[in-house]
C-alpha positions in Angstrom: 26.4 -15.4 -11.9 23.0 -14.3 -10.9 22.2 -17.5 -9.1 25.4 -17.2 -7.1 24.2 -14.0 -5.5 20.8 -15.5 -4.8 22.3 -18.6 -3.2 24.7 -16.5 -1.1 21.8 -14.3 0.2 19.5 -17.3 0.9 22.3 -19.2 2.8 22.8 -16.2 5.1 19.1 -15.8 5.7 18.7 -19.4 7.0 22.0 -19.6 8.9 20.1 -19.4 12.3 18.3 -22.6 11.5 21.5 -24.3 10.4 23.2 -23.3 13.7 20.3 -24.8 15.6 20.8 -28.1 13.8 24.5 -27.9 14.5 23.9 -27.4 18.2 21.7 -30.5 18.2 24.4 -32.7 16.8 27.1 -31.2 19.1 24.9 -31.5 22.2 24.2 -35.1 21.5 27.8 -35.9 20.8 28.8 -34.4 24.2 26.0 -36.2 26.1 27.1 -39.4 24.4 30.7 -38.8 25.6 29.3 -38.3 29.1 27.6 -41.7 28.9 24.0 -40.6 28.8 23.6 -40.2 25.0 22.0 -43.7 24.6 19.1 -42.8 26.9 18.5 -39.5 25.1 19.0 -40.8 21.6 15.2 -41.1 20.8 14.6 -37.5 21.9 17.4 -36.2 19.7 16.4 -38.3 16.8 12.9 -36.9 16.9 14.3 -33.4 17.3 16.6 -33.9 14.3 13.8 -35.2 12.1 11.7 -32.2 13.1 14.4 -29.5 12.7 16.0 -30.8 9.5 12.6 -31.3 7.8 11.9 -27.7 8.5 15.3 -26.6 7.2 14.9 -28.5 3.9 11.3 -27.2 3.4 12.3 -23.6 4.3 15.2 -23.8 1.8 12.9 -24.8 -0.9 10.5 -22.0 0.0 13.3 -19.5 -0.3 14.3 -21.0 -3.7 10.8 -20.8 -5.0 10.3 -17.2 -4.0 13.2 -14.8 -3.4 11.0 -12.7 -1.2 9.9 -15.6 1.0 9.7 -14.1 4.5 11.7 -16.3 6.9 10.4 -16.0 10.4 10.4 -18.2 13.4 6.7 -19.1 13.3 6.9 -20.1 9.6 10.0 -22.1 10.3 8.3 -24.2 13.0 5.3 -24.6 10.8 7.6 -26.1 8.2 9.1 -28.4 10.8 5.6 -29.6 11.7 4.4 -30.0 8.1 7.6 -31.4 6.4 9.2 -33.4 9.1 8.9 -36.4 6.8 11.4 -34.8 4.4 14.4 -35.8 6.6 13.1 -39.4 6.7 12.9 -39.3 2.9 16.4 -37.8 2.8 17.8 -40.6 4.9 16.0 -43.2 2.8 17.4 -41.8 -0.4 20.9 -42.0 1.0 20.4 -45.6 2.0 19.0 -46.4 -1.5 22.1 -44.7 -3.2 24.4 -46.6 -0.9 22.8 -49.9 -1.7 23.0 -49.2 -5.5 26.7 -48.4 -5.2 27.4 -51.3 -2.9 25.8 -53.8 -5.3 27.8 -52.5 -8.3 31.1 -51.5 -6.8 32.9 -53.7 -4.2 34.8 -50.6 -2.9 31.7 -49.4 -1.2 30.9 -52.7 0.6 31.0 -52.4 4.3 30.6 -48.6 4.5 28.6 -47.6 7.6 25.7 -45.2 7.3 27.8 -42.1 8.4 30.3 -42.7 5.6 27.5 -43.2 3.1 25.7 -40.0 4.3 28.7 -37.7 3.9 29.7 -39.1 0.5 26.3 -39.7 -1.2 24.0 -36.9 0.2 24.9 -34.6 -2.7 23.2 -37.0 -5.1 20.0 -36.8 -3.1 19.6 -33.1 -2.8 17.9 -32.4 -6.2 15.5 -35.3 -5.7 14.6 -34.2 -2.2 13.9 -30.6 -3.5 11.6 -32.0 -6.1 9.8 -34.2 -3.5 9.0 -31.0 -1.5 7.9 -29.1 -4.5 5.5 -32.0 -5.5 4.2 -32.0 -1.9 3.4 -28.3 -2.3 1.4 -29.3 -5.4 2.9 -26.5 -7.5 2.7 -26.3 -11.2 5.5 -25.3 -13.6 5.4 -21.6 -14.3 4.8 -20.9 -18.0 7.6 -18.4 -18.0 10.2 -21.1 -17.7 10.4 -23.6 -20.6 13.3 -25.5 -19.3 15.8 -25.7 -16.4 18.9 -23.4 -16.8 22.1 -25.1 -17.8 24.8 -25.4 -15.2 27.7 -23.3 -16.2 31.2 -24.7 -16.0 32.2 -22.3 -13.3 29.1 -23.3 -11.2 29.8 -27.0 -11.7 33.4 -26.6 -10.6 32.3 -24.6 -7.6 29.8 -27.3 -6.6 32.6 -30.0 -7.0 35.0 -27.9 -4.9 32.4 -27.5 -2.1 31.7 -31.2 -2.2 35.4 -32.1 -1.8 35.9 -29.5 1.0 33.0 -31.1 2.8 34.6 -34.6 2.5 37.9 -33.2 3.8 36.1 -31.7 6.8 34.6 -35.1 7.4 38.0 -36.8 7.5 39.9 -34.1 9.4 38.9 -35.3 13.0 40.1 -38.8 12.1 43.7 -37.6 11.6 43.9 -35.1 14.5 44.4 -35.9 18.2 41.2 -34.4 19.6 42.5 -34.6 23.1 44.9 -31.8 22.2 43.0 -29.9 19.6 39.2 -29.7 19.9 38.6 -29.1 16.2 35.7 -31.5 15.5 33.0 -29.0 16.5 34.5 -26.3 14.3 34.7 -28.6 11.2 31.1 -29.7 11.9 29.8 -26.2 11.7 31.7 -25.5 8.5 30.4 -28.8 7.1 26.8 -27.9 7.9 27.1 -24.6 6.1 28.7 -26.1 3.1 25.9 -28.8 2.9 23.4 -26.0 3.1 25.1 -24.3 0.1 25.1 -27.5 -1.9 21.4 -28.1 -1.2 20.5 -24.6 -2.2 22.7 -24.8 -5.4 21.4 -28.1 -6.6 17.9 -27.5 -5.4 17.9 -24.2 -7.4 18.3 -26.1 -10.6 15.8 -28.7 -9.6 13.0 -26.4 -8.7 13.8 -23.6 -11.2 10.7 -24.4 -13.4 8.5 -23.8 -10.4 10.0 -20.5 -9.2 7.8 -17.5 -8.9 8.4 -15.0 -11.6 8.1 -11.3 -11.1 6.9 -10.0 -14.4 6.3 -6.3 -15.2 3.2 -5.7 -17.3 3.5 -2.2 -18.8 -0.3 -2.0 -18.9 -0.7 -2.5 -15.2 -0.2 0.3 -12.7 2.2 -0.8 -10.0 2.7 0.5 -6.5 5.7 -0.6 -4.5 5.6 -0.2 -0.7 9.0 -0.5 0.9 10.2 -0.7 4.5 14.1 -0.9 4.3 16.1 -3.4 6.3 17.3 -2.1 9.7 21.0 -2.3 10.6 22.8 -4.5 13.1 22.7 -8.1 14.4 20.0 -7.4 17.1 17.8 -5.9 14.4 18.3 -9.1 12.3 17.2 -11.2 15.2 14.2 -9.0 15.8 13.0 -9.2 12.1 13.5 -12.9 12.3 11.1 -13.1 15.2 8.7 -10.3 14.1 8.9 -10.0 10.3 5.5 -8.4 9.7 4.7 -5.5 7.4 4.2 -2.1 9.1 0.6 -1.0 9.6 1.2 1.9 7.2 1.2 -0.6 4.3 -2.3 -1.6 5.1 -3.3 2.0 5.3 -1.8 2.9 1.9 -3.3 -0.3 0.3 -6.7 0.8 1.5 -6.3 4.4 0.1 -4.9 3.3 -3.3 -7.3 2.8 -6.3 -8.0 -0.9 -6.9 -6.6 -0.9 -10.4 -3.1 -0.6 -8.9 -1.1 -3.8 -8.3 0.4 -3.3 -4.8 3.6 -5.2 -3.8 5.1 -4.9 -0.4 8.8 -5.3 0.6 9.5 -5.2 4.3 13.0 -6.0 5.6 14.0 -7.8 2.4 16.5 -7.2 -0.4 15.0 -6.1 -3.7 16.1 -8.0 -6.8 18.1 -6.1 -9.4 15.4 -6.8 -12.0 12.8 -5.0 -9.8 14.5 -1.7 -10.3 12.5 -0.8 -13.4 10.7 2.3 -14.8 7.0 3.0 -14.6 6.3 2.3 -11.0 5.1 4.5 -8.1 7.4 3.7 -5.2 6.6 4.7 -1.6 9.4 4.3 0.9 9.0 4.7 4.7 11.9 4.8 7.0 13.3 6.1 10.3 16.7 7.7 11.0 18.9 4.6 11.4 17.8 2.9 8.2 17.3 6.0 6.1 20.6 5.4 4.4 19.2 2.2 2.9 16.0 4.0 2.0 18.0 6.7 0.1 19.9 4.0 -1.8 16.7 2.3 -2.9 15.2 5.6 -3.8 18.2 6.6 -6.0 18.1 3.2 -7.9 14.4 3.5 -8.7 14.6 7.1 -9.6 17.6 6.4 -11.9 15.4 3.8 -13.7 12.6 6.3 -14.3 10.1 5.3 -11.5 8.6 8.0 -9.3 9.6 7.8 -5.7 7.7 9.1 -2.7 9.3 9.1 0.8 7.7 9.4 4.1 8.2 8.4 7.7 9.6 10.3 10.6 13.0 11.1 9.3 12.0 12.2 5.8 9.1 14.2 7.2 11.3 16.2 9.6 14.1 16.6 7.1 12.3 16.9 3.7 15.0 18.9 1.9 17.6 16.2 2.6 15.2 13.5 1.4 14.4 15.4 -1.8 18.0 14.9 -2.9 17.1 11.3 -3.4 13.4 11.1 -4.3 10.7 13.0 -6.2 8.3 13.9 -3.3 8.2 13.8 0.4 5.1 13.4 2.6 5.3 15.6 5.7 2.9 14.3 8.3 0.3 11.7 7.9 -0.5 9.8 4.7 -4.3 9.6 5.1 -4.9 13.3 4.1 -2.3 13.4 1.4 -2.3 10.1 -0.4 -5.4 10.7 -2.7 -3.8 13.9 -4.0 -0.5 12.1 -4.5 -2.1 9.4 -6.7 -3.9 12.1 -8.7 -0.7 14.1 -9.3 1.2 10.9 -10.2 -1.3 10.0 -12.8 -1.2 13.5 -14.2 2.6 13.5 -14.1 2.7 16.6 -11.9 4.0 15.4 -8.5 4.7 18.2 -6.1 8.0 18.2 -4.1 6.2 18.2 -0.8 2.8 17.1 0.5 1.5 18.2 3.9 -0.4 15.4 5.6 -2.7 17.2 8.1 -4.0 15.2 11.1 -7.5 14.0 10.4 -9.9 13.2 13.3 -11.4 10.5 11.0 -8.1 9.2 9.9 -9.5 5.7 10.1 -12.6 6.1 7.9 -11.6 5.0 4.4 -9.0 2.5 5.8 -11.6 0.7 7.9 -14.0 0.5 5.1 -11.5 -1.2 3.0 -10.2 -3.5 5.7 -13.8 -4.7 6.5 -14.7 -5.3 2.8 -11.5 -6.7 1.4 -12.1 -10.0 -0.3 -8.8 -11.6 0.5 -9.1 -11.7 4.3 -5.5 -11.7 5.4 -4.6 -12.3 9.0 -4.5 -9.0 10.9 -2.7 -9.4 14.2 -2.0 -5.7 14.7 -4.2 -2.6 14.9 -3.9 1.0 15.9 -6.6 2.3 18.2 -5.1 5.6 19.4 -2.7 8.1 18.0 -0.6 10.3 20.2 0.7 10.4 23.7 -0.3 12.5 26.7 3.3 13.1 27.6 5.8 15.5 25.9 9.2 14.0 26.5 12.0 16.0 24.9 13.8 13.0 23.5 10.7 11.6 21.8 9.5 12.3 18.2 5.9 11.2 18.9 4.6 14.6 20.1 5.6 16.3 16.8 4.9 13.3 14.7 1.3 13.1 15.9 0.8 16.9 16.0 0.4 16.8 19.8 -3.1 15.5 19.5 -4.7 12.3 20.8 -7.2 10.8 18.3 -9.1 7.5 18.4 -10.4 4.8 16.1 -14.1 4.1 17.1 -14.3 1.2 19.5 -16.9 -0.5 17.3 -14.5 -0.4 14.4 -11.8 -2.0 16.5 -14.1 -4.8 17.6 -15.3 -5.5 14.0 -11.8 -5.7 12.7 -10.7 -8.1 15.4 -13.8 -10.2 15.0 -13.3 -10.5 11.2 -9.7 -11.4 11.3 -8.7 -12.9 14.6 -7.5 -16.5 14.5 -7.2 -19.1 17.3 -4.3 -18.7 19.6 -3.2 -15.4 18.0 -2.2 -12.4 20.1 -3.4 -9.0 18.9 -0.7 -6.3 19.0 -2.0 -2.8 19.6 0.3 -0.3 17.9 -0.7 2.7 19.9 2.1 4.9 21.3 0.2 4.8 24.6 -3.0 2.7 24.8 -3.7 4.5 28.1 -3.3 8.0 26.6 -7.0 8.7 27.1 -8.2 6.7 30.2 -11.9 7.2 29.4 -11.6 5.8 25.9 -9.2 3.0 27.1 -11.6 1.8 29.8 -14.4 1.5 27.2 -12.1 -0.3 24.9 -11.0 -2.8 27.6 -14.7 -3.4 28.5 -15.4 -4.3 24.9 -12.3 -6.5 24.6 -13.4 -8.3 27.8 -16.3 -9.9 25.9 -14.1 -11.2 23.0 -11.9 -13.8 24.7 -8.7 -12.7 23.1 -5.1 -12.1 24.1 -3.4 -8.8 23.4 -0.3 -6.8 24.1 0.6 -3.1 23.6 2.4 -0.1 24.9 1.2 2.1 27.8 2.3 4.4 30.6 2.8 3.1 34.1 -0.2 5.1 35.5 -2.4 2.3 34.1 -1.7 0.6 37.4 -2.8 3.5 39.7 -6.4 2.4 39.6 -6.9 -1.2 40.9 -10.3 -1.5 39.1 -8.8 -0.4 35.8 -5.9 -2.9 36.2 -8.4 -5.7 36.9 -10.3 -4.7 33.8 -7.0 -4.7 31.8 -6.3 -8.3 32.9 -9.9 -9.5 32.1 -9.7 -7.9 28.7 -7.0 -10.4 27.7 -3.8 -8.4 28.3 -0.7 -10.6 28.5 2.1 -8.1 28.1 2.7 -4.4 28.3 5.6 -2.4 26.9 6.3 0.4 29.4 8.8 3.2 28.8 10.3 3.8 32.2 13.3 5.6 30.7 14.9 6.3 34.1 15.5 4.7 37.5 13.7 5.9 40.6 16.8 7.6 41.8 17.5 9.5 38.6 17.9 13.3 38.7 15.8 13.4 35.5 12.8 13.3 37.8 13.1 17.1 38.1 11.7 17.3 34.5 8.3 16.1 35.8 5.8 14.8 33.2 5.9 11.0 33.2 9.1 11.0 35.3 7.1 12.4 38.2 5.9 8.8 38.8 9.4 7.4 39.1 9.2 7.0 42.9 6.1 4.7 42.3 7.7 2.7 39.5 8.4 -0.4 41.6 5.1 -0.4 43.5 3.0 0.0 40.3 5.0 -2.5 38.4 4.6 -5.2 41.0 0.9 -4.7 40.9 0.9 -5.3 37.1 3.1 -8.4 37.4 0.9 -9.8 40.2 -2.0 -9.8 37.8 0.0 -12.1 35.5 0.8 -9.4 33.0 4.3 -9.5 31.6 6.3 -6.2 31.4 8.7 -5.3 28.6 10.6 -2.5 30.3 12.4 0.2 28.2 15.1 2.3 29.7 17.5 5.0 28.4 21.1 5.7 29.5 23.0 8.8 28.5 20.8 11.7 29.8 22.9 14.8 30.1 23.2 14.5 33.8 23.9 10.8 33.7 27.3 9.5 34.9 28.7 5.9 34.9 27.3 5.7 38.4 23.9 6.2 36.9 24.4 3.0 34.9 25.0 1.1 38.1 22.0 2.8 39.8 19.9 1.8 36.8 21.1 -1.8 37.0 20.2 -2.0 40.7 16.7 -0.6 39.9 16.2 -3.0 37.0 17.3 -6.0 39.2 14.7 -5.0 41.8 12.1 -4.5 39.1 12.8 -7.9 37.4 10.5 -7.4 34.3 10.0 -10.1 31.7 12.3 -8.2 29.3 14.7 -5.4 30.0 15.8 -3.2 27.1 18.3 -0.3 27.5 19.1 2.1 24.7 21.5 5.0 24.5 20.0 8.5 24.4 19.8 9.6 20.8 18.8 13.1 19.5 16.4 11.8 16.8 15.3 14.4 14.2 11.9 15.7 15.1 12.5 15.6 18.9 13.0 18.8 21.0 16.3 17.3 22.2 17.6 17.1 18.6 16.8 20.7 17.8 18.4 21.8 21.1 21.6 19.8 20.4 21.6 21.3 16.8 21.3 24.9 18.2 24.0 24.3 20.7 26.3 22.7 18.1 26.7 19.5 20.2 25.9 16.9 17.6 29.1 14.8 16.9 27.9 13.7 13.4 25.0 13.5 11.1 25.7 9.9 10.0 22.2 8.6 10.4 23.2 5.0 10.6 24.7 5.9 14.0 21.3 7.1 15.2 20.2 3.6 16.1 20.1 3.9 19.9 23.4 2.2 20.3 25.8 5.2 20.0 26.3 8.5 21.7 26.2 11.0 18.9 26.3 14.3 21.0 28.8 15.9 23.2 28.3 14.5 26.7 29.9 16.2 29.7 30.0 13.1 32.0 30.6 10.0 29.9 32.9 9.1 27.1 31.0 8.9 23.8 33.3 6.5 22.1 33.7 4.1 25.0 30.0 4.1 25.7 29.1 3.5 22.1 31.7 0.7 21.9 30.2 -0.9 25.0 26.5 -0.5 23.8 25.8 -4.1 23.1 27.6 -5.2 26.3 25.3 -2.8 28.2 22.2 -4.0 26.4 22.9 -7.7 26.7 24.2 -7.3 30.2 21.0 -5.8 31.4 18.8 -8.3 29.5 20.6 -11.4 30.8 20.9 -10.2 34.4 17.8 -8.2 35.3 14.9 -9.6 33.2 13.2 -12.9 34.1 13.3 -14.1 30.5 16.9 -13.0 30.1 18.0 -14.9 33.2 16.3 -18.0 31.9 18.1 -17.6 28.6 21.4 -17.2 30.4 20.8 -20.4 32.4 20.0 -22.2 29.2 23.1 -20.9 27.5 25.3 -21.9 30.4 23.8 -25.4 30.5 24.3 -25.7 26.7 27.9 -24.6 26.9 28.5 -27.1 29.7 27.0 -29.8 27.4 28.9 -28.7 24.3 32.2 -28.0 25.9 
């Protein structure tokens, strides 16, 4: 039964790619009905070869390694590298059809479409082996033979096969002018075929699968970043599946005799919950429920569990109900002591990570001397922010201090690890927190001929010379937290909001330089009404950034707003999975919490598709696709 769970999980992880293939087929069928399919046939054929080759190769990658990270860049790399697999797949079907036709008269005269839907199941194991051989993998010594197919699994495969055949014949017996069912059956069929390929491919590639063995003589450290909740988070992790920067920090601070394994946004296998490990889990409020679940399982097995991150750090007593120790603050000043105490079996319940001015020192030494030079596309240059917004946890998380990584270190790291056509992501809360440092950094980056993106405050556009320098340094996109519209009454709070009247003017200056803006806004401030939502939309429409993102105001633990709501007894619940910026979780005088929470995705997607340049392009593409498909 174990492989059933594996196949189910893998099928869901690659569903986006299957849906893309489905849309290709449906779009072509619709264009053919309109009389233009013949002219576009070569384009669609090339696209199918490209996409299906990537799907087959990605499926095999998932089968070989349960922790294979599926992301959009890796998928298109597979498409480019393994496009030939779809041609092999078609060739195998033709070969099987010829063999059956020569030996059984019943199959004479079948066209290719019939042969494909009836015989493709026989080609799946061979195709999976073709891809494995192309990867030049060797059989793992841990597997002496392929597993036997259980009767239950065999019957399930047969049942799926016959369901797929039935779906193939359904459109031939239904009047499609009255019931448009072909497209529905096609999607079900694609998903079933994916299941069959994964099932049969699993048994074919089993001897080559990566085995995760536990050596009792090896010290192991597991670094875990739990999966976020929600569909939009799933899409985000598909597009940006990278490990958090913290993992690189902890690897650098951990003694080399430890074997370090990382798990970011993936499910852990049941056999990985074993004793004898040091497990470090980072999390934030909305995914802490998943972090607690993982911590409980490891602790029950006898491993030692350390928790950190903003939520556990601000609510350590709660976190200690599920783990052995909590790090309050920054890891750099506490991790060495944690390792020593773990090895001496005397872990303390809490460790205070004080803010070090030289937080980068040991980390940078390790990064610049590591033998396995992995691609580093993200780096932190500055910690802290010069503003003190009451809804934000950053001021307390960074001890209200602004600290820097030496510019020469930043340059060395980028020089050592940059790759062609890659964009460096600066993880700073505000890369313009200290203008003097930032200007020197931009001057250094100007000489490197790179592209970069990062977060900053809008005042970066106040000085034309600085903005010119930002552009010359390679900046292609800035994430800016506007939070409010220019007409918002929140301006009375001053701070960063004091620039609200200049938002449009400063933003246009940035965009005229060819720098894209990822604009972040918040709805649900205490004085907001539903009219504020309309005012915000009008402002965003005038602004027209590349991306518009609107979240609901959330009192996150660690923020001054959270503590005030707690003191005033206005929190509606402490269900942390609701603290994901898509629900109102405090008593609001002017808006209905349940209605607004229910409409959160409508608000988010509505703003994205109607006020951002990229969203409008996506909306036009969707409308055109629906026109073609429907």
